[in-house]
C-alpha positions, 0 to 999 in steps of 0.5 A: 310213870306214877301208879295212878296212870294206866300204862298204854297198851302195847298193841290193841286190836279192835273188831278184827276179822280174818277171811281166807277167800269166803271163809271167815277164820276170825270173827270180830276180835278185840283185845289189848296186849300189855308190855309187862305181861305174857299173853297166852292164846288157847283153844282147840285146833282150828279155832283161829288163835294162830291166824289171829296171832299172824295179824299182829305182824301182818304175816297173813299178807303172805297168803294171797287169799287172806283179808284182814278187817278191823284195826290193829295198833302198835303204840297207837299206830295203825299197822295196816296203814298204807304208810306202815313199812312192813319190814320195819313192823316185823322187826318191831314185832318178831315171830317165833314159829312152831317148828324151829327154822334157823337159816342154813347159815352159821349160828353167828350169821343167824343172829347177825342177819337181822341187825345187819340188814336193819343197819343196827351195827356200826362195826364188826365189834358192835355186831359181835356184841349184839350176837353175844347179848342176844344169845345170852338173853336166849339162854344159848350163849354158854352152849354155843360160844365156842362154835359160832361158825357151826351151822345153826341147823346142826343144833338140837331142836330145843337149841334151834328154837332158842337160836330162833328166839335169839334171832328175833331178839337181835333186832331189838323188837318190842313184841315177840309172837310165839306160835306153839314154840315148844310143841315140837320139843321134848319136855326138857327143851320145853322147860327151857323155852318156858324158863326163857319166856319168864326171863324175857317177860317185861322186856318185850310184850310176849304173846304165845299160842299154845295147845298146852293149857298147863303151859299157858297157866305156867307162863302167862299172866293173861289168857285169851280163849278162842273157839270157832274163830271167836274170842270167847273170854279174855282175862287174868290167867288165874281167873280163866283157869279157876273161875271162868265166866263163860260155860264154853271156857269151863268146858274146854278147861275141864276137858269136855272138848278140845 
């Protein structure tokens, strides 16, 4: 692609609103997610950032009272269209949750599970290759290669979270959503997750929800500030943190409320 053409946005949301019953949690959010950047969603608790993140792979479908309005596209394709296969969508748009949630299976099976159900491996050696590659990308291979048959739940919290990232990567997603992926971890494990986000950048479009503004500043190139269900401001991370256009963004970043 030559430099004169702008790359197509990987995902785009237009006028997206989310309701839980009568309560509106997200109000008319429009945003573009690019392939080669890490996008951070920041804002106080209950501001709608995690709710909005979950619209990007239809996780809100699992909540019976939730209703999503507006349009969200992945490579120009409407993800809420009746023709969209949700299982396939969630393979393309993977998710890593706040609390590490490995399956109660072996380390190997945690990573092999997705490729197996999606038919991505023709043979046992293909599957072995996918497991090894995914664990390497998640920065975990050297720590677990001699104990792949141990339970994933026996790992430390930080290792479990990297295992969950390996599990998301194993099905070859295009987008990885991370909902506060380091909030349950200690500083050393958190640093490893942040390092990992740097390494994965550009290979996947990454969106991270974080309470930690320093973390957003460290890992992202674009930052979206949410407040009371609204997207207040969205732009280059440096600008959001050093020269926000909106008073509310400035107040949040300087710690006037949170």
